[in-house]
N, CA, C and O atoms as a GROMACS GRO file, in nm:
protein
  576
    1MET      N    1 -14.871  -1.937  10.633
    1MET     CA    2 -14.823  -2.003  10.515
    1MET      C    3 -14.891  -1.942  10.393
    1MET      O    4 -15.012  -1.917  10.392
    2ARG      N    5 -14.809  -1.918  10.291
    2ARG     CA    6 -14.866  -1.865  10.167
    2ARG      C    7 -14.870  -1.975  10.062
    2ARG      O    8 -14.784  -2.063  10.058
    3PHE      N    9 -14.973  -1.968   9.978
    3PHE     CA   10 -14.993  -2.068   9.874
    3PHE      C   11 -15.026  -1.999   9.744
    3PHE      O   12 -15.096  -1.898   9.741
    4MET      N   13 -14.975  -2.054   9.634
    4MET     CA   14 -15.020  -2.011   9.502
    4MET      C   15 -15.125  -2.113   9.460
    4MET      O   16 -15.099  -2.233   9.456
    5VAL      N   17 -15.242  -2.063   9.429
    5VAL     CA   18 -15.353  -2.145   9.384
    5VAL      C   19 -15.366  -2.120   9.234
    5VAL      O   20 -15.397  -2.009   9.192
    6ILE      N   21 -15.341  -2.224   9.155
    6ILE     CA   22 -15.325  -2.210   9.011
    6ILE      C   23 -15.445  -2.268   8.938
    6ILE      O   24 -15.475  -2.387   8.951
    7VAL      N   25 -15.514  -2.185   8.863
    7VAL     CA   26 -15.626  -2.231   8.780
    7VAL      C   27 -15.567  -2.278   8.648
    7VAL      O   28 -15.506  -2.199   8.575
    8LYS      N   29 -15.584  -2.405   8.618
    8LYS     CA   30 -15.531  -2.461   8.493
    8LYS      C   31 -15.615  -2.414   8.375
    8LYS      O   32 -15.736  -2.393   8.387
    9ALA      N   33 -15.550  -2.397   8.262
    9ALA     CA   34 -15.617  -2.353   8.139
    9ALA      C   35 -15.698  -2.468   8.078
    9ALA      O   36 -15.676  -2.585   8.108
   10THR      N   37 -15.791  -2.431   7.994
   10THR     CA   38 -15.869  -2.526   7.915
   10THR      C   39 -15.857  -2.486   7.768
   10THR      O   40 -15.803  -2.380   7.737
   11LYS      N   41 -15.906  -2.569   7.679
   11LYS     CA   42 -15.907  -2.533   7.536
   11LYS      C   43 -15.982  -2.403   7.516
   11LYS      O   44 -15.943  -2.320   7.434
   12GLU      N   45 -16.091  -2.384   7.591
   12GLU     CA   46 -16.172  -2.263   7.577
   12GLU      C   47 -16.098  -2.139   7.625
   12GLU      O   48 -16.100  -2.035   7.559
   13SER      N   49 -16.031  -2.149   7.742
   13SER     CA   50 -15.958  -2.032   7.792
   13SER      C   51 -15.840  -2.000   7.701
   13SER      O   52 -15.806  -1.883   7.682
   14GLU      N   53 -15.777  -2.102   7.645
   14GLU     CA   54 -15.667  -2.081   7.550
   14GLU      C   55 -15.716  -2.022   7.419
   14GLU      O   56 -15.641  -1.956   7.348
   15ALA      N   57 -15.844  -2.045   7.386
   15ALA     CA   58 -15.901  -1.986   7.265
   15ALA      C   59 -15.945  -1.842   7.289
   15ALA      O   60 -15.993  -1.776   7.198
   16GLY      N   61 -15.928  -1.793   7.412
   16GLY     CA   62 -15.963  -1.655   7.445
   16GLY      C   63 -16.107  -1.635   7.482
   16GLY      O   64 -16.153  -1.521   7.491
   17GLU      N   65 -16.182  -1.745   7.506
   17GLU     CA   66 -16.322  -1.731   7.546
   17GLU      C   67 -16.328  -1.668   7.685
   17GLU      O   68 -16.261  -1.713   7.778
   18MET      N   69 -16.410  -1.565   7.696
   18MET     CA   70 -16.422  -1.493   7.823
   18MET      C   71 -16.528  -1.559   7.910
   18MET      O   72 -16.622  -1.619   7.858
   19PRO      N   73 -16.515  -1.547   8.043
   19PRO     CA   74 -16.615  -1.605   8.132
   19PRO      C   75 -16.749  -1.533   8.120
   19PRO      O   76 -16.756  -1.416   8.081
   20SER      N   77 -16.853  -1.606   8.154
   20SER     CA   78 -16.988  -1.548   8.150
   20SER      C   79 -17.006  -1.447   8.262
   20SER      O   80 -16.928  -1.443   8.358
   21GLU      N   81 -17.110  -1.366   8.250
   21GLU     CA   82 -17.143  -1.271   8.357
   21GLU      C   83 -17.171  -1.345   8.487
   21GLU      O   84 -17.133  -1.299   8.594
   22GLN      N   85 -17.238  -1.459   8.477
   22GLN     CA   86 -17.269  -1.538   8.596
   22GLN      C   87 -17.141  -1.584   8.666
   22GLN      O   88 -17.130  -1.572   8.788
   23LEU      N   89 -17.044  -1.636   8.589
   23LEU     CA   90 -16.920  -1.682   8.649
   23LEU      C   91 -16.842  -1.564   8.707
   23LEU      O   92 -16.785  -1.576   8.815
   24LEU      N   93 -16.839  -1.451   8.637
   24LEU     CA   94 -16.771  -1.334   8.691
   24LEU      C   95 -16.834  -1.289   8.823
   24LEU      O   96 -16.763  -1.248   8.915
   25THR      N   97 -16.965  -1.297   8.832
   25THR     CA   98 -17.036  -1.262   8.956
   25THR      C   99 -17.000  -1.360   9.067
   25THR      O  100 -16.970  -1.319   9.179
   26GLU      N  101 -17.002  -1.490   9.036
   26GLU     CA  102 -16.970  -1.592   9.136
   26GLU      C  103 -16.825  -1.578   9.183
   26GLU      O  104 -16.797  -1.590   9.303
   27MET      N  105 -16.734  -1.553   9.090
   27MET     CA  106 -16.594  -1.536   9.127
   27MET      C  107 -16.574  -1.408   9.209
   27MET      O  108 -16.496  -1.407   9.304
   28GLY      N  109 -16.645  -1.302   9.173
   28GLY     CA  110 -16.637  -1.178   9.251
   28GLY      C  111 -16.683  -1.200   9.394
   28GLY      O  112 -16.620  -1.150   9.487
   29ASN      N  113 -16.792  -1.275   9.411
   29ASN     CA  114 -16.842  -1.306   9.545
   29ASN      C  115 -16.743  -1.392   9.623
   29ASN      O  116 -16.719  -1.369   9.742
   30TYR      N  117 -16.685  -1.491   9.555
   30TYR     CA  118 -16.585  -1.578   9.618
   30TYR      C  119 -16.463  -1.496   9.660
   30TYR      O  120 -16.414  -1.510   9.771
   31ASN      N  121 -16.415  -1.410   9.570
   31ASN     CA  122 -16.300  -1.325   9.603
   31ASN      C  123 -16.331  -1.234   9.721
   31ASN      O  124 -16.245  -1.210   9.806
   32GLU      N  125 -16.454  -1.184   9.726
   32GLU     CA  126 -16.493  -1.100   9.839
   32GLU      C  127 -16.485  -1.178   9.970
   32GLU      O  128 -16.440  -1.124  10.071
   33GLU      N  129 -16.530  -1.303   9.970
   33GLU     CA  130 -16.518  -1.388  10.088
   33GLU      C  131 -16.372  -1.405  10.129
   33GLU      O  132 -16.337  -1.395  10.247
   34LEU      N  133 -16.288  -1.431  10.030
   34LEU     CA  134 -16.145  -1.450  10.058
   34LEU      C  135 -16.084  -1.325  10.120
   34LEU      O  136 -16.008  -1.334  10.216
   35VAL      N  137 -16.117  -1.208  10.065
   35VAL     CA  138 -16.062  -1.081  10.115
   35VAL      C  139 -16.112  -1.056  10.257
   35VAL      O  140 -16.033  -1.022  10.345
   36LYS      N  141 -16.242  -1.073  10.280
   36LYS     CA  142 -16.299  -1.048  10.414
   36LYS      C  143 -16.241  -1.142  10.518
   36LYS      O  144 -16.230  -1.105  10.635
   37ALA      N  145 -16.204  -1.264  10.478
   37ALA     CA  146 -16.144  -1.361  10.570
   37ALA      C  147 -15.995  -1.337  10.588
   37ALA      O  148 -15.931  -1.404  10.669
   38GLY      N  149 -15.938  -1.241  10.513
   38GLY     CA  150 -15.796  -1.213  10.523
   38GLY      C  151 -15.708  -1.319  10.457
   38GLY      O  152 -15.590  -1.332  10.490
   39VAL      N  153 -15.765  -1.394  10.364
   39VAL     CA  154 -15.694  -1.504  10.299
   39VAL      C  155 -15.631  -1.461  10.168
   39VAL      O  156 -15.519  -1.503  10.137
   40MET      N  157 -15.699  -1.379  10.090
   40MET     CA  158 -15.651  -1.344   9.956
   40MET      C  159 -15.550  -1.230   9.961
   40MET      O  160 -15.578  -1.122  10.011
   41LEU      N  161 -15.430  -1.258   9.909
   41LEU     CA  162 -15.326  -1.156   9.898
   41LEU      C  163 -15.321  -1.098   9.758
   41LEU      O  164 -15.287  -0.981   9.739
   42ALA      N  165 -15.354  -1.181   9.657
   42ALA     CA  166 -15.356  -1.138   9.518
   42ALA      C  167 -15.435  -1.241   9.438
   42ALA      O  168 -15.454  -1.354   9.483
   43GLY      N  169 -15.481  -1.201   9.322
   43GLY     CA  170 -15.550  -1.294   9.234
   43GLY      C  171 -15.578  -1.229   9.101
   43GLY      O  172 -15.624  -1.115   9.094
   44GLU      N  173 -15.550  -1.302   8.993
   44GLU     CA  174 -15.568  -1.246   8.859
   44GLU      C  175 -15.597  -1.358   8.760
   44GLU      O  176 -15.559  -1.474   8.781
   45GLY      N  177 -15.664  -1.322   8.652
   45GLY     CA  178 -15.678  -1.410   8.537
   45GLY      C  179 -15.568  -1.375   8.437
   45GLY      O  180 -15.518  -1.263   8.436
   46LEU      N  181 -15.533  -1.471   8.354
   46LEU     CA  182 -15.425  -1.451   8.258
   46LEU      C  183 -15.475  -1.462   8.115
   46LEU      O  184 -15.565  -1.541   8.086
   47HIS      N  185 -15.416  -1.384   8.026
   47HIS     CA  186 -15.446  -1.397   7.883
   47HIS      C  187 -15.401  -1.534   7.836
   47HIS      O  188 -15.317  -1.597   7.901
   48PRO      N  189 -15.455  -1.582   7.724
   48PRO     CA  190 -15.412  -1.712   7.672
   48PRO      C  191 -15.264  -1.711   7.632
   48PRO      O  192 -15.205  -1.606   7.611
   49SER      N  193 -15.206  -1.832   7.622
   49SER     CA  194 -15.064  -1.843   7.592
   49SER      C  195 -15.027  -1.790   7.454
   49SER      O  196 -14.910  -1.764   7.426
   50SER      N  197 -15.126  -1.773   7.367
   50SER     CA  198 -15.097  -1.716   7.234
   50SER      C  199 -15.043  -1.574   7.246
   50SER      O  200 -14.977  -1.524   7.155
   51LYS      N  201 -15.070  -1.508   7.358
   51LYS     CA  202 -15.018  -1.373   7.381
   51LYS      C  203 -14.893  -1.374   7.469
   51LYS      O  204 -14.840  -1.269   7.504
   52GLY      N  205 -14.846  -1.495   7.503
   52GLY     CA  206 -14.732  -1.507   7.592
   52GLY      C  207 -14.605  -1.548   7.521
   52GLY      O  208 -14.606  -1.580   7.402
   53VAL      N  209 -14.498  -1.545   7.595
   53VAL     CA  210 -14.368  -1.593   7.548
   53VAL      C  211 -14.303  -1.672   7.660
   53VAL      O  212 -14.338  -1.658   7.778
   54ARG      N  213 -14.208  -1.755   7.622
   54ARG     CA  214 -14.123  -1.825   7.719
   54ARG      C  215 -13.979  -1.788   7.687
   54ARG      O  216 -13.944  -1.766   7.571
   55VAL      N  217 -13.899  -1.781   7.789
   55VAL     CA  218 -13.757  -1.759   7.770
   55VAL      C  219 -13.688  -1.886   7.819
   55VAL      O  220 -13.694  -1.921   7.936
   56ARG      N  221 -13.622  -1.955   7.725
   56ARG     CA  222 -13.551  -2.079   7.757
   56ARG      C  223 -13.405  -2.046   7.786
   56ARG      O  224 -13.340  -1.974   7.711
   57PHE      N  225 -13.355  -2.101   7.897
   57PHE     CA  226 -13.218  -2.079   7.942
   57PHE      C  227 -13.136  -2.204   7.913
   57PHE      O  228 -13.179  -2.315   7.946
   58SER      N  229 -13.020  -2.187   7.854
   58SER     CA  230 -12.927  -2.296   7.831
   58SER      C  231 -12.788  -2.238   7.856
   58SER      O  232 -12.727  -2.178   7.768
   59GLY      N  233 -12.738  -2.258   7.978
   59GLY     CA  234 -12.612  -2.194   8.016
   59GLY      C  235 -12.628  -2.043   8.010
   59GLY      O  236 -12.714  -1.987   8.076
   60LYS      N  237 -12.543  -1.977   7.930
   60LYS     CA  238 -12.552  -1.832   7.916
   60LYS      C  239 -12.643  -1.788   7.802
   60LYS      O  240 -12.667  -1.669   7.784
   61ASN      N  241 -12.694  -1.883   7.725
   61ASN     CA  242 -12.781  -1.850   7.612
   61ASN      C  243 -12.926  -1.837   7.655
   61ASN      O  244 -12.973  -1.906   7.746
   62ARG      N  245 -12.997  -1.745   7.589
   62ARG     CA  246 -13.140  -1.724   7.614
   62ARG      C  247 -13.212  -1.729   7.480
   62ARG      O  248 -13.169  -1.667   7.383
   63THR      N  249 -13.321  -1.804   7.475
   63THR     CA  250 -13.400  -1.814   7.354
   63THR      C  251 -13.544  -1.776   7.387
   63THR      O  252 -13.602  -1.830   7.481
   64VAL      N  253 -13.601  -1.683   7.311
   64VAL     CA  254 -13.740  -1.641   7.331
   64VAL      C  255 -13.828  -1.724   7.239
   64VAL      O  256 -13.804  -1.732   7.118
   65ILE      N  257 -13.933  -1.785   7.298
   65ILE     CA  258 -14.026  -1.870   7.224
   65ILE      C  259 -14.164  -1.808   7.235
   65ILE      O  260 -14.216  -1.791   7.346
   66ASP      N  261 -14.223  -1.774   7.122
   66ASP     CA  262 -14.357  -1.716   7.121
   66ASP      C  263 -14.463  -1.823   7.141
   66ASP      O  264 -14.449  -1.936   7.094
   67GLY      N  265 -14.573  -1.786   7.212
   67GLY     CA  266 -14.687  -1.874   7.226
   67GLY      C  267 -14.762  -1.878   7.095
   67GLY      O  268 -14.726  -1.804   7.004
   68PRO      N  269 -14.864  -1.959   7.081
   68PRO     CA  270 -14.923  -2.042   7.188
   68PRO      C  271 -14.840  -2.166   7.215
   68PRO      O  272 -14.756  -2.206   7.134
   69PHE      N  273 -14.867  -2.226   7.331
   69PHE     CA  274 -14.796  -2.345   7.373
   69PHE      C  275 -14.892  -2.464   7.368
   69PHE      O  276 -15.011  -2.450   7.396
   70ALA      N  277 -14.840  -2.578   7.333
   70ALA     CA  278 -14.921  -2.694   7.294
   70ALA      C  279 -14.998  -2.760   7.409
   70ALA      O  280 -15.117  -2.787   7.394
   71GLU      N  281 -14.935  -2.787   7.520
   71GLU     CA  282 -14.997  -2.866   7.626
   71GLU      C  283 -15.090  -2.781   7.713
   71GLU      O  284 -15.047  -2.726   7.815
   72THR      N  285 -15.215  -2.771   7.674
   72THR     CA  286 -15.312  -2.688   7.747
   72THR      C  287 -15.318  -2.727   7.894
   72THR      O  288 -15.327  -2.640   7.981
   73LYS      N  289 -15.316  -2.857   7.924
   73LYS     CA  290 -15.329  -2.902   8.063
   73LYS      C  291 -15.215  -2.854   8.152
   73LYS      O  292 -15.226  -2.857   8.274
   74GLU      N  293 -15.105  -2.810   8.091
   74GLU     CA  294 -14.992  -2.760   8.168
   74GLU      C  295 -14.991  -2.608   8.180
   74GLU      O  296 -14.903  -2.551   8.246
   75LEU      N  297 -15.086  -2.541   8.118
   75LEU     CA  298 -15.089  -2.395   8.116
   75LEU      C  299 -15.174  -2.339   8.229
   75LEU      O  300 -15.257  -2.409   8.287
   76ILE      N  301 -15.151  -2.213   8.259
   76ILE     CA  302 -15.221  -2.145   8.369
   76ILE      C  303 -15.316  -2.041   8.312
   76ILE      O  304 -15.279  -1.961   8.226
   77ALA      N  305 -15.441  -2.043   8.361
   77ALA     CA  306 -15.541  -1.946   8.317
   77ALA      C  307 -15.557  -1.833   8.420
   77ALA      O  308 -15.609  -1.727   8.387
   78GLY      N  309 -15.514  -1.857   8.542
   78GLY     CA  310 -15.527  -1.756   8.647
   78GLY      C  311 -15.468  -1.808   8.776
   78GLY      O  312 -15.425  -1.923   8.785
   79PHE      N  313 -15.468  -1.721   8.878
   79PHE     CA  314 -15.408  -1.761   9.006
   79PHE      C  315 -15.460  -1.676   9.120
   79PHE      O  316 -15.514  -1.567   9.100
   80TRP      N  317 -15.443  -1.727   9.238
   80TRP     CA  318 -15.458  -1.652   9.362
   80TRP      C  319 -15.332  -1.675   9.444
   80TRP      O  320 -15.268  -1.779   9.432
   81ILE      N  321 -15.296  -1.578   9.525
   81ILE     CA  322 -15.200  -1.599   9.632
   81ILE      C  323 -15.283  -1.591   9.759
   81ILE      O  324 -15.346  -1.489   9.788
   82MET      N  325 -15.283  -1.700   9.835
   82MET     CA  326 -15.363  -1.707   9.957
   82MET      C  327 -15.272  -1.730  10.076
   82MET      O  328 -15.171  -1.800  10.067
   83GLN      N  329 -15.310  -1.669  10.189
   83GLN     CA  330 -15.239  -1.691  10.314
   83GLN      C  331 -15.332  -1.766  10.406
   83GLN      O  332 -15.439  -1.716  10.442
   84CYS      N  333 -15.292  -1.886  10.444
   84CYS     CA  334 -15.375  -1.972  10.530
   84CYS      C  335 -15.287  -2.032  10.639
   84CYS      O  336 -15.164  -2.030  10.630
   85LYS      N  337 -15.352  -2.084  10.741
   85LYS     CA  338 -15.279  -2.143  10.853
   85LYS      C  339 -15.220  -2.279  10.818
   85LYS      O  340 -15.123  -2.322  10.880
   86SER      N  341 -15.280  -2.346  10.719
   86SER     CA  342 -15.235  -2.481  10.687
   86SER      C  343 -15.274  -2.518  10.544
   86SER      O  344 -15.352  -2.450  10.479
   87ARG      N  345 -15.217  -2.628  10.498
   87ARG     CA  346 -15.251  -2.685  10.368
   87ARG      C  347 -15.399  -2.722  10.365
   87ARG      O  348 -15.468  -2.703  10.264
   88GLU      N  349 -15.447  -2.777  10.475
   88GLU     CA  350 -15.587  -2.818  10.483
   88GLU      C  351 -15.681  -2.698  10.469
   88GLU      O  352 -15.786  -2.709  10.406
   89GLU      N  353 -15.643  -2.584  10.528
   89GLU     CA  354 -15.728  -2.465  10.518
   89GLU      C  355 -15.737  -2.416  10.374
   89GLU      O  356 -15.845  -2.383  10.327
   90VAL      N  357 -15.623  -2.410  10.304
   90VAL     CA  358 -15.628  -2.363  10.166
   90VAL      C  359 -15.708  -2.460  10.080
   90VAL      O  360 -15.780  -2.418   9.989
   91ILE      N  361 -15.697  -2.589  10.107
   91ILE     CA  362 -15.778  -2.688  10.032
   91ILE      C  363 -15.925  -2.661  10.054
   91ILE      O  364 -16.004  -2.667   9.959
   92GLU      N  365 -15.965  -2.633  10.176
   92GLU     CA  366 -16.107  -2.604  10.203
   92GLU      C  367 -16.154  -2.480  10.128
   92GLU      O  368 -16.266  -2.477  10.077
   93TRP      N  369 -16.070  -2.377  10.123
   93TRP     CA  370 -16.108  -2.257  10.047
   93TRP      C  371 -16.124  -2.290   9.899
   93TRP      O  372 -16.220  -2.244   9.836
   94VAL      N  373 -16.032  -2.367   9.844
   94VAL     CA  374 -16.039  -2.400   9.702
   94VAL      C  375 -16.161  -2.488   9.673
   94VAL      O  376 -16.222  -2.474   9.567
   95ARG      N  377 -16.196  -2.575   9.763
   95ARG     CA  378 -16.316  -2.660   9.744
   95ARG      C  379 -16.443  -2.574   9.733
   95ARG      O  380 -16.542  -2.617   9.672
   96ARG      N  381 -16.441  -2.455   9.792
   96ARG     CA  382 -16.557  -2.364   9.788
   96ARG      C  383 -16.560  -2.278   9.662
   96ARG      O  384 -16.658  -2.208   9.638
   97CYS      N  385 -16.454  -2.282   9.584
   97CYS     CA  386 -16.441  -2.198   9.464
   97CYS      C  387 -16.545  -2.238   9.360
   97CYS      O  388 -16.570  -2.356   9.340
   98PRO      N  389 -16.605  -2.140   9.293
   98PRO     CA  390 -16.691  -2.175   9.178
   98PRO      C  391 -16.604  -2.244   9.072
   98PRO      O  392 -16.485  -2.217   9.061
   99ASN      N  393 -16.665  -2.334   8.996
   99ASN     CA  394 -16.592  -2.399   8.887
   99ASN      C  395 -16.542  -2.289   8.793
   99ASN      O  396 -16.624  -2.217   8.736
  100PRO      N  397 -16.409  -2.274   8.774
  100PRO     CA  398 -16.358  -2.162   8.696
  100PRO      C  399 -16.382  -2.173   8.545
  100PRO      O  400 -16.362  -2.074   8.474
  101HIS      N  401 -16.423  -2.288   8.496
  101HIS     CA  402 -16.450  -2.307   8.354
  101HIS      C  403 -16.578  -2.389   8.340
  101HIS      O  404 -16.619  -2.458   8.434
  102ASP      N  405 -16.642  -2.382   8.224
  102ASP     CA  406 -16.752  -2.473   8.196
  102ASP      C  407 -16.693  -2.614   8.186
  102ASP      O  408 -16.586  -2.631   8.128
  103GLY      N  409 -16.759  -2.712   8.240
  103GLY     CA  410 -16.711  -2.849   8.229
  103GLY      C  411 -16.600  -2.880   8.327
  103GLY      O  412 -16.599  -2.830   8.440
  104GLU      N  413 -16.506  -2.963   8.282
  104GLU     CA  414 -16.395  -3.007   8.367
  104GLU      C  415 -16.297  -2.893   8.392
  104GLU      O  416 -16.262  -2.818   8.301
  105SER      N  417 -16.253  -2.881   8.518
  105SER     CA  418 -16.153  -2.781   8.555
  105SER      C  419 -16.059  -2.842   8.657
  105SER      O  420 -16.091  -2.940   8.723
  106GLU      N  421 -15.942  -2.782   8.667
  106GLU     CA  422 -15.846  -2.827   8.767
  106GLU      C  423 -15.776  -2.707   8.827
  106GLU      O  424 -15.737  -2.614   8.757
  107ILE      N  425 -15.761  -2.711   8.959
  107ILE     CA  426 -15.689  -2.607   9.032
  107ILE      C  427 -15.578  -2.675   9.110
  107ILE      O  428 -15.601  -2.773   9.180
  108GLU      N  429 -15.457  -2.622   9.096
  108GLU     CA  430 -15.339  -2.676   9.165
  108GLU      C  431 -15.302  -2.584   9.279
  108GLU      O  432 -15.314  -2.462   9.267
  109ILE      N  433 -15.259  -2.640   9.389
  109ILE     CA  434 -15.218  -2.563   9.507
  109ILE      C  435 -15.071  -2.591   9.534
  109ILE      O  436 -15.030  -2.706   9.544
  110ARG      N  437 -14.991  -2.484   9.544
  110ARG     CA  438 -14.848  -2.499   9.572
  110ARG      C  439 -14.809  -2.403   9.683
  110ARG      O  440 -14.842  -2.284   9.678
  111GLN      N  441 -14.740  -2.454   9.784
  111GLN     CA  442 -14.693  -2.369   9.892
  111GLN      C  443 -14.577  -2.283   9.842
  111GLN      O  444 -14.492  -2.329   9.766
  112ILE      N  445 -14.576  -2.158   9.887
  112ILE     CA  446 -14.470  -2.063   9.852
  112ILE      C  447 -14.361  -2.072   9.958
  112ILE      O  448 -14.389  -2.077  10.077
  113PHE      N  449 -14.236  -2.075   9.913
  113PHE     CA  450 -14.124  -2.078  10.007
  113PHE      C  451 -14.125  -1.953  10.094
  113PHE      O  452 -14.155  -1.843  10.047
  114GLU      N  453 -14.091  -1.970  10.220
  114GLU     CA  454 -14.069  -1.860  10.313
  114GLU      C  455 -13.919  -1.856  10.344
  114GLU      O  456 -13.848  -1.953  10.319
  115ALA      N  457 -13.871  -1.746  10.399
  115ALA     CA  458 -13.728  -1.728  10.425
  115ALA      C  459 -13.670  -1.843  10.506
  115ALA      O  460 -13.561  -1.891  10.476
  116GLU      N  461 -13.741  -1.888  10.608
  116GLU     CA  462 -13.690  -1.994  10.696
  116GLU      C  463 -13.674  -2.129  10.625
  116GLU      O  464 -13.603  -2.217  10.674
  117ASP      N  465 -13.739  -2.146  10.512
  117ASP     CA  466 -13.728  -2.271  10.437
  117ASP      C  467 -13.591  -2.290  10.373
  117ASP      O  468 -13.554  -2.402  10.338
  118PHE      N  469 -13.514  -2.182  10.357
  118PHE     CA  470 -13.387  -2.189  10.285
  118PHE      C  471 -13.268  -2.224  10.373
  118PHE      O  472 -13.160  -2.252  10.321
  119GLY      N  473 -13.285  -2.224  10.504
  119GLY     CA  474 -13.177  -2.266  10.593
  119GLY      C  475 -13.064  -2.165  10.601
  119GLY      O  476 -13.081  -2.047  10.572
  120ALA      N  477 -12.945  -2.216  10.642
  120ALA     CA  478 -12.829  -2.132  10.668
  120ALA      C  479 -12.776  -2.061  10.544
  120ALA      O  480 -12.713  -1.956  10.554
  121GLU      N  481 -12.803  -2.118  10.425
  121GLU     CA  482 -12.757  -2.056  10.301
  121GLU      C  483 -12.820  -1.919  10.279
  121GLU      O  484 -12.764  -1.835  10.209
  122PHE      N  485 -12.936  -1.897  10.340
  122PHE     CA  486 -13.002  -1.767  10.329
  122PHE      C  487 -12.951  -1.682  10.445
  122PHE      O  488 -13.014  -1.672  10.550
  123THR      N  489 -12.835  -1.621  10.423
  123THR     CA  490 -12.762  -1.550  10.528
  123THR      C  491 -12.840  -1.428  10.577
  123THR      O  492 -12.934  -1.384  10.511
  124PRO      N  493 -12.800  -1.373  10.693
  124PRO     CA  494 -12.866  -1.250  10.741
  124PRO      C  495 -12.860  -1.137  10.638
  124PRO      O  496 -12.955  -1.060  10.626
  125GLU      N  497 -12.750  -1.128  10.564
  125GLU     CA  498 -12.738  -1.024  10.461
  125GLU      C  499 -12.839  -1.046  10.349
  125GLU      O  500 -12.902  -0.951  10.301
  126LEU      N  501 -12.854  -1.171  10.307
  126LEU     CA  502 -12.952  -1.201  10.202
  126LEU      C  503 -13.094  -1.180  10.252
  126LEU      O  504 -13.180  -1.133  10.177
  127ARG      N  505 -13.120  -1.213  10.378
  127ARG     CA  506 -13.254  -1.189  10.436
  127ARG      C  507 -13.285  -1.039  10.440
  127ARG      O  508 -13.396  -0.997  10.408
  128GLU      N  509 -13.185  -0.960  10.479
  128GLU     CA  510 -13.203  -0.814  10.483
  128GLU      C  511 -13.231  -0.760  10.343
  128GLU      O  512 -13.318  -0.676  10.325
  129GLN      N  513 -13.156  -0.808  10.244
  129GLN     CA  514 -13.178  -0.766  10.107
  129GLN      C  515 -13.319  -0.803  10.061
  129GLN      O  516 -13.388  -0.721   9.999
  130GLU      N  517 -13.362  -0.924  10.090
  130GLU     CA  518 -13.496  -0.970  10.052
  130GLU      C  519 -13.604  -0.881  10.113
  130GLU      O  520 -13.698  -0.841  10.044
  131GLU      N  521 -13.591  -0.851  10.240
  131GLU     CA  522 -13.689  -0.766  10.308
  131GLU      C  523 -13.692  -0.626  10.248
  131GLU      O  524 -13.800  -0.569  10.227
  132ARG      N  525 -13.574  -0.571  10.219
  132ARG     CA  526 -13.565  -0.438  10.158
  132ARG      C  527 -13.633  -0.438  10.021
  132ARG      O  528 -13.708  -0.346   9.988
  133LEU      N  529 -13.607  -0.541   9.942
  133LEU     CA  530 -13.668  -0.549   9.808
  133LEU      C  531 -13.820  -0.564   9.816
  133LEU      O  532 -13.892  -0.504   9.737
  134ARG      N  533 -13.867  -0.645   9.910
  134ARG     CA  534 -14.014  -0.661   9.926
  134ARG      C  535 -14.079  -0.528   9.963
  134ARG      O  536 -14.185  -0.493   9.911
  135THR      N  537 -14.015  -0.454  10.054
  135THR     CA  538 -14.068  -0.324  10.097
  135THR      C  539 -14.071  -0.227   9.980
  135THR      O  540 -14.170  -0.156   9.959
  136GLU      N  541 -13.962  -0.224   9.904
  136GLU     CA  542 -13.953  -0.135   9.789
  136GLU      C  543 -14.055  -0.172   9.681
  136GLU      O  544 -14.120  -0.085   9.623
  137ALA      N  545 -14.069  -0.301   9.655
  137ALA     CA  546 -14.167  -0.348   9.555
  137ALA      C  547 -14.308  -0.310   9.596
  137ALA      O  548 -14.389  -0.271   9.511
  138ALA      N  549 -14.339  -0.323   9.724
  138ALA     CA  550 -14.474  -0.286   9.773
  138ALA      C  551 -14.499  -0.138   9.755
  138ALA      O  552 -14.610  -0.097   9.721
  139ARG      N  553 -14.395  -0.057   9.778
  139ARG     CA  554 -14.407   0.087   9.758
  139ARG      C  555 -14.439   0.120   9.613
  139ARG      O  556 -14.526   0.202   9.585
  140TYR      N  557 -14.368   0.055   9.519
  140TYR     CA  558 -14.392   0.078   9.377
  140TYR      C  559 -14.531   0.030   9.337
  140TYR      O  560 -14.598   0.095   9.256
  141ALA      N  561 -14.574  -0.083   9.393
  141ALA     CA  562 -14.706  -0.137   9.360
  141ALA      C  563 -14.817  -0.041   9.406
  141ALA      O  564 -14.920  -0.029   9.340
  142ASN      N  565 -14.796   0.025   9.518
  142ASN     CA  566 -14.896   0.118   9.570
  142ASN      C  567 -14.904   0.246   9.486
  142ASN      O  568 -15.006   0.315   9.489
  143LYS      N  569 -14.798   0.278   9.412
  143LYS     CA  570 -14.798   0.396   9.326
  143LYS      C  571 -14.871   0.371   9.194
  143LYS      O  572 -14.918   0.464   9.129
  144ALA      N  573 -14.879   0.245   9.155
  144ALA     CA  574 -14.937   0.210   9.024
  144ALA      C  575 -15.085   0.228   9.016
  144ALA      O  576 -15.145   0.203   8.912
   0.00000   0.00000   0.00000
C-alpha cells in the first residue's frame, strides 16, 4: 500500500522561514531510516504558497489564481510517498518523525489509489496505458 504523508504548512513555513541545521539533520536521519527500511519512495519540501498558483476549473473555463493562499492550515509544506504493509505501519513511521516545524505541527496521511481500487471501469486497455505511462515517466525521471 502506498501513502502520501503530507506535512501541513505553518505561518512560519508560509513566510519562507527555512528549517534549522538541527532539524535538517534530524530529517535527513529520519529519511535515511525510511530509505533503508524500503518505505520511502519520494519526499520533498515545498516552497511557500506565495510562489504557487492554483488553476480553478469551471466546466471548460480555467482560471489561474496566484498565491499566497489564505488558509495556512490547509496548505502543504512538504510530503513523503511511503510504501507500507498497512495503515498502522505508516502511522508508526510518522509517529517517529521529527517535529517538522517549531511548535505545533500536523501531518496528514492519505492512502494512494491502486489500479485494483477502480474496479471494472479501469479496463485492461486503461491498465495497460497506465503501466506504459508509469514506465515512461520513470525513464524520464532517471534522465533528469
